[in-house]
C-alpha positions in Angstrom: -20.6 -12.0 -3.6 -24.1 -12.8 -2.5 -23.5 -11.1 1.2 -26.2 -8.5 1.9 -24.3 -6.5 4.6 -21.1 -5.0 4.5 -17.8 -6.4 4.4 -14.4 -5.6 4.1 -11.2 -7.9 2.9 -8.2 -7.0 5.0 -4.8 -8.2 2.8 -1.6 -8.0 4.4 1.6 -8.9 2.7 4.4 -10.7 5.2 7.3 -10.1 2.7 9.1 -13.3 2.2 12.3 -11.2 1.8 13.4 -8.2 2.9 16.1 -5.9 1.7 17.9 -4.5 5.2 21.3 -2.7 4.1 23.5 -1.5 1.4 24.7 -5.0 1.5 21.4 -6.2 0.7 21.0 -8.9 3.6 17.9 -10.6 3.4 15.8 -12.2 6.4 12.6 -14.7 5.8 9.0 -13.8 6.9 6.0 -15.3 6.1 2.7 -13.7 3.7 -0.7 -14.2 5.4 -4.2 -12.9 4.3 -6.9 -12.2 6.3 -10.7 -11.7 5.1 -14.2 -11.7 5.8 -15.4 -13.4 2.4 -13.4 -13.5 -0.5 -9.6 -11.8 -1.1 -7.5 -11.6 -4.4 -4.0 -9.2 -5.2 -1.3 -8.0 -8.5 2.0 -6.2 -9.4 4.7 -3.6 -12.0 7.5 -2.4 -14.3 10.7 -0.3 -14.0 11.5 2.7 -16.5 14.2 5.4 -15.4 12.7 9.3 -16.0 11.0 12.0 -14.1 7.7 11.5 -13.0 4.8 13.9 -13.8 1.9 14.7 -11.7 -0.7 16.7 -13.1 -3.3 18.2 -10.8 -5.8 15.5 -10.1 -3.1 12.7 -11.1 -2.4 10.3 -8.8 0.6 11.7 -7.2 -0.2 15.5 -7.4 -2.5 15.5 -4.1 -4.2 14.2 -1.5 -8.4 14.1 -1.0 -9.4 15.2 2.3 -10.0 11.4 3.3 -7.0 10.5 2.1 -4.9 13.4 4.3 -7.4 12.1 7.2 -5.9 8.4 6.6 -2.4 10.0 6.8 -2.9 11.6 10.0 -4.8 9.1 12.0 -2.2 6.8 11.2 0.5 9.0 12.6 -1.6 9.8 15.5 -1.8 6.2 16.2 1.8 6.0 15.7 2.4 8.8 18.2 0.5 7.1 20.4 2.6 4.0 20.3 5.8 6.1 21.0 6.5 6.1 17.4 7.8 9.1 14.9 5.5 9.9 12.5 6.1 8.5 9.1 6.9 11.1 6.4 4.2 11.1 3.7 5.7 10.6 0.6 5.0 12.1 -2.8 6.0 8.7 -4.5 4.4 6.5 -2.2 1.1 8.1 -2.3 1.4 8.1 -6.2 1.9 4.0 -5.9 -1.0 4.2 -3.5 -3.6 6.1 -5.6 -2.7 4.4 -8.9 -3.6 1.2 -7.1 -7.0 1.9 -5.6 -8.2 3.2 -8.9 -6.6 0.1 -10.8 -8.3 -2.3 -8.4 -11.7 -0.3 -8.8 -11.2 0.7 -12.8 -9.8 -2.6 -14.2 -10.5 -5.3 -11.5 -7.2 -6.9 -11.3 -8.9 -9.5 -8.1 -10.1 -12.5 -9.5 -10.6 -15.9 -7.3 -6.6 -16.5 -7.8 -5.0 -13.1 -7.8 -5.9 -11.1 -4.2 -5.7 -7.3 -3.5 -2.1 -6.7 -3.9 -2.5 -7.4 -7.6 -2.4 -4.7 -10.6 -4.0 -5.4 -13.8 -2.0 -5.2 -17.2 -3.9 -1.7 -18.1 -1.6 0.6 -16.9 2.5 1.9 -17.5 3.3 -1.1 -15.0 4.0 -4.2 -15.3 0.9 -6.7 -14.2 1.3 -9.3 -11.6 -1.3 -11.4 -10.3 -0.3 -11.9 -6.3 -1.3 -15.6 -5.3 -1.2 -17.1 -1.9 2.1 -18.9 -2.5 3.7 -15.4 -2.5 5.8 -16.6 -5.9 5.4 -13.0 -7.0 6.0 -10.9 -4.2 9.4 -9.1 -5.2 7.0 -7.4 -8.1 4.8 -6.3 -5.5 7.9 -4.6 -3.7 9.4 -2.9 -6.6 6.3 -0.9 -7.1 7.5 2.4 -6.0 10.6 2.1 -8.4 8.4 1.3 -11.1 5.7 4.1 -10.5 8.3 6.6 -9.5 10.1 5.3 -12.7 13.2 5.1 -10.6 13.1 8.2 -8.7 12.3 6.1 -5.3 14.5 3.2 -4.7 13.1 1.4 -1.7 11.1 -1.5 -1.8 7.4 -0.7 -0.8 5.0 -2.7 1.6 1.1 -2.4 1.3 -1.8 -3.1 3.8 -5.1 -2.9 2.2 -8.8 -2.3 2.9 -11.9 -3.1 0.9 -15.4 -2.5 2.0 -18.5 -3.4 0.2 -20.0 0.0 0.7 -18.4 1.1 -2.1 -17.3 4.4 0.1 -14.2 3.4 2.2 -13.5 5.9 5.3 -10.1 6.9 6.8 -11.7 5.5 10.4 -13.0 2.3 9.5 -9.8 1.6 7.6 -7.3 2.5 10.2 -10.0 0.4 12.7 -9.8 -2.5 10.7 -5.9 -2.6 10.6 -5.6 -2.0 14.4 -7.6 -5.0 15.1 -6.0 -7.1 12.4 -2.6 -8.3 14.5 -0.8 -8.3 11.1 -1.6 -5.0 9.6 -1.1 -3.4 12.9 2.4 -4.8 12.9 3.2 -3.1 9.9 1.7 0.2 10.9 3.8 0.2 14.1 6.8 -1.8 13.3 6.5 -4.9 15.5 7.4 -8.4 14.8 9.2 -9.0 11.2 8.7 -4.9 11.0 10.5 -4.3 13.9 13.5 -2.0 13.7 12.1 -0.9 10.1 11.6 2.6 10.9 9.3 3.8 8.4 11.2 6.8 6.3 8.1 7.5 4.0 4.3 6.6 3.7 1.7 6.9 1.1 -1.9 6.6 1.1 -4.6 5.9 -1.7 -8.4 5.9 -0.9 -10.9 5.5 -4.1 -14.6 4.2 -3.8 -14.9 0.9 -1.6 -10.4 0.6 -1.2 -8.0 2.2 1.2 -4.4 1.3 1.1 -1.3 2.4 3.0 2.5 2.2 1.8 5.5 1.9 3.8 9.1 1.9 3.2 12.2 2.2 4.8 13.9 5.2 2.7 13.3 9.0 2.6 11.4 10.0 -0.5 13.7 12.2 -2.8 10.5 13.5 -4.4 9.7 15.1 -1.1 6.0 15.3 0.6 2.8 15.8 -1.2 0.1 17.9 0.3 -3.9 18.2 0.2 -5.8 19.2 -2.9 -6.8 22.8 -2.9 
């Protein structure tokens, strides 16, 4: 891009279908994207097994800035009368893998937006496009990355800055100022009654993402890195 000043991408996935009960009742919603500049996105593959997270690997711990982002999100929820969204090891692994994939493997193109995933990992690649035809592939990312340990669908909000140094406060402020992102965080509009039981965060270079889901994570929580 030719812009000489920092700008950010705000991409929100308003899911087309939601799994709302054990009977898998579905309701329709829409997907929108907001950006100052251009925006792009991708998706995953399901395997069964036990996830392994070594120190420094996605899903092993939170960086200081990631811990700050999780804290700021929950502080904001508290101010709006909502309980904390529990930090999830599985969703944080998804978030941390995704921001690294975005930086290192460049799945974002003129067609694929920031919810996209490359073909360079253990996940199945998906180009998430403006017509949302691959949305389900994105929702199942927690199941895929956790190798079946986490079974709930996941929903992502994403931020990018051209400064190549995403900050927790900047990401949250951007999301708060976007009605779509704000609705996800505060469970409003089409997200009403979702009651987030799990949250994951990831920050790497210019990208920051947060993932939310309605099921408690059997893998437990995640702590800051030593």
